N, C-alpha and C positions, 0 to 999 in steps of 0.2 A: 391488503397486506396479509390478512388471515389466509386467503387462498394461496398467496405466494408462500407463506410459511408452511402450510399443509403440503404443498407440492414439494417444498424443500425437504420436509420430514420424510415424505414418501420416497424421494430420490435417495436420501441418505440411507433409509431403511433398506431399500432395494440393493444399493451398492454394498452395504455391509452385511446384509442378510440377518439383521436383528430387528427387534421391535424397539425402536428408539423411544417412542412415547411410553411404552410399558416400563422399560428399564429406567428411564428418567423419572417416571412417576414414583417408582420404588425409592430412588435416591432422593427425590424431593421430600418424601415422607420423613426420611432421616434428617433432612435439613430443617424440617418444620417442628422438631421437638423443642419444648420451651427453652431449655438451656442453650440450644443451638441458635434459636432465634435471637436470644439476648447477645450471643457472641457475634452474630451477623450484624446486629445494630451497633455494637461496640466497634467492630471492624469498619463498618460504614462511616461512623463518626470519625475514626482515625484517617479514613481516606477522603474526608470532606464530602461524603455522600449520605450522611445521616438523615438529612431532610427528605431525600428520595425514599429511603427505606421507611421513614416515619409515615410517608404518604401511603405506603402499602398497608401499614398497621392501622392508620386512622380510618375513619369512616368516610373520608372524602375520596376524591379521584386519585387513582394510582398513577404516579409519575413513571413513565417507562424508563427502562435502563438499557444501555448498550451492552454488548458482549464484553467490552473492555471494562465498563463500570462493574459488571457482575464479577469479573476477575478481581477488581480492586475490593469489592464488597466482601467476597468470600475468602480472598487470599489465595495465593498460588498453591499453597499446600493442600487446601480443600479441593481446588480445581484438579490438581494432580491426582488426588485420591479418587475423585469422580471419574477421571479418565481411566485410571487403573481398574476401578470396579465395573465400569460400563464397557470398557474396551473400545470406546469411541474416541475420535480425535478431539482435542481440546476445543477447536472451533465449533464442532457440532454440539459439544456439551454446553459451551458458553452461549451459543445462539439459542439453544433449547431453553436454558435457564433464563435468559433474557426475556423469552416469551412467556414462560410458565411461572417463574418465581414471584413476580409482583402479585399476580392473581392468587397464587397459592398462599402467600403470606396474608393477603387480605382476607381470604376465606378462613384462615386459621385464627384470625384476630377479629371476629365479628363485632365485638364491643369496643374496638378501637384501642385496646391495650394488649400488651404481651401477656400470654398465659403465665401463671406462676410456675417456676421450676419445681419439679418433684423433689422432695427432700431425699437426700442420699441416705441409704440404709447402711449402717455399719454392721459388719459380720461379727 
């Protein structure tokens, strides 16, 4: 499956003339901010997928997600923003996130809990 995905990424990168992995990594970092992770978990709970996202946060095995589930977890507004920022088709964004997001969330939460949100500074 990994070889298949790498081939798919290579084909998409070649067709679009962009670095899919690099661009998506940059966008993933934005999704992995503490307040965004909490929003992802809340959205996942509302979509009935909270247990799946909690598996990424916990220290156990990451339960994989489909592209459609990623859309439900992130919400169509976030997916649209990612499409706009990356210039990639929604299917490519969702497929890439389905591959990278569970592992990225897992690495961002090594102790099995969400990191605390940074306190907002008032001007």
